N, C-alpha and C positions, 0 to 999 in steps of 0.2 A: 202888570208889573209886580213882582214879588221882591220884597226887601227884607233882609234879616232885621229882627228887632234890635240887634246890636248896633245897627246904623244910627238909630235914633236914641236909644237908651244907654249906649256905651257901657255894656255890662263888663267890659274888660277892666273897668275901674273898681269893681266890687272885689274887695280883698278876699272874701271867702269863696269866691267863685272859682271852680276848678277848670283850668284851661282845657284839659282833655274832655271833660263833660260838655264844655261849650261846643265842641265840634260834633258831638253825637246827639245832643239834645238842645234844641233852640227853636222856639216858636218863631215863625216868620209872619210878617204883615203883608197883606195884599190890600191896597186901598179899596174901600167900598165905593168911593167916588174919587177917581184920580184927579179931578179938578179941584176938589176940596177934601184932602185927606184929614184924618183925625188930628194929626199934629197941628194942622192949621186951625181946626175947630177948637182946639184947646185954648187958643188965644181969644176966644169970644167970651161974652158974659151973658148967659141965658139961664133962666130959672123958671120952672124946673127943667130937667134935661133927661132924655132917655138914651141909654146906650144900647145899640143893637150890634151884637158881635156874632158874625157867622164864622164857624170853625169848619175847616175841611181837614180830614185826617184819614190815614190808612186804616182799614178795618182792624188789622192786628194791633193798632195803637189806641183803639177806643178806650180800653180800661185805663191806660196811662193818661189819656186826655181827661177822662172823668175824674180821676184822682187829683190831677193838677188843678182842674177847674174847681173842684170841691174845696181844696185848700185855699185857693184865691178867693172864692166866694165867702168862705168863713172869715177870712182876713178883712175883706172889703166891708162886710156887714158891721164890723166894729168901727169903721171910719166915720167921722163926722159927715153928715149930709147924705149918707146912704139911706135909701127908703126900702127898696125891695129888688129881688132878682128872680128870674125863672129861666131854667135851661130847657130847651126843646130838642128832641131828636127827630130827624127826618124819618119818613116811613118808606117802605118798599125796598129795603136793603141799602138805602143811601147811607153814606158815612158823613153827612153834613149835620152840624148842630147849630142852634141859634140860641144865644143868650140875650135876654131882654132885662135890662136893669134900670131902675128909676133912681135918680139923684136929685137932691134939692137944687143944685146949680152946677154949672160947668166948673166953677171955682172949686167946689167940693170934690167933684170927680177928678179934676186936674191934680189936686193935692194927693189923692190916693194913687192915681195912675203914675205920678212922678216920684212916689215914695220909694226909697231904697229897698225896703222889704219887698214891695211888689215887684220891682225890677228884678231882684234876685230870684223870686219865685218863678219867673218866666222861663228859667233854665230847666224847670221840672217838666215842661211840656215835651211830648215826643217830637223828634225831628221831622216827622211827616206833617205836623200840625201847622196849618196856615190860618191866621186870624184876620178877619176883615171887620174891624170895629168902626162904628160911625155914630155920631151924636145927632139926636132928633129932638124936636119939640112937638107937643101935641097941638092939633088944630081944632078949631070949632067949625063944624059943618052943621048948619041948622037941621034939626030933627034927626041927626045921626050921631054926632059926637061932640063932646065938650072939651075945649082947650083949656089952657092955663087961666 
């Protein structure tokens, strides 16, 4: 299921947002997990938290996606609770990207994600962009990895 970001973030209320641009450029969300979408996860309290966001985009729109993501990443890194981020590009001609970002807590990420400036910036993504964000926590597996 794909839904416009407008459904959850109501960009129509942003005074500086141009109605004509909204029709041509709008990132869409596709839940990473349809049973527990990110909007439900934002109501939890976990610390630390990892955002994994998979982007699907048309090949011609890759430069626009990278420009929009760079703008958002530079804004996010100034927000309280931000720790780090890394963008990955798939190989072999695929047009899929994966962002991995670490935050001190869901509360910190939620504040940034719901901020008016961030919502407004989502209109800069190309219309072919589909984002599948999801929040995770690290696990401890003996002799392999260390959790929180």
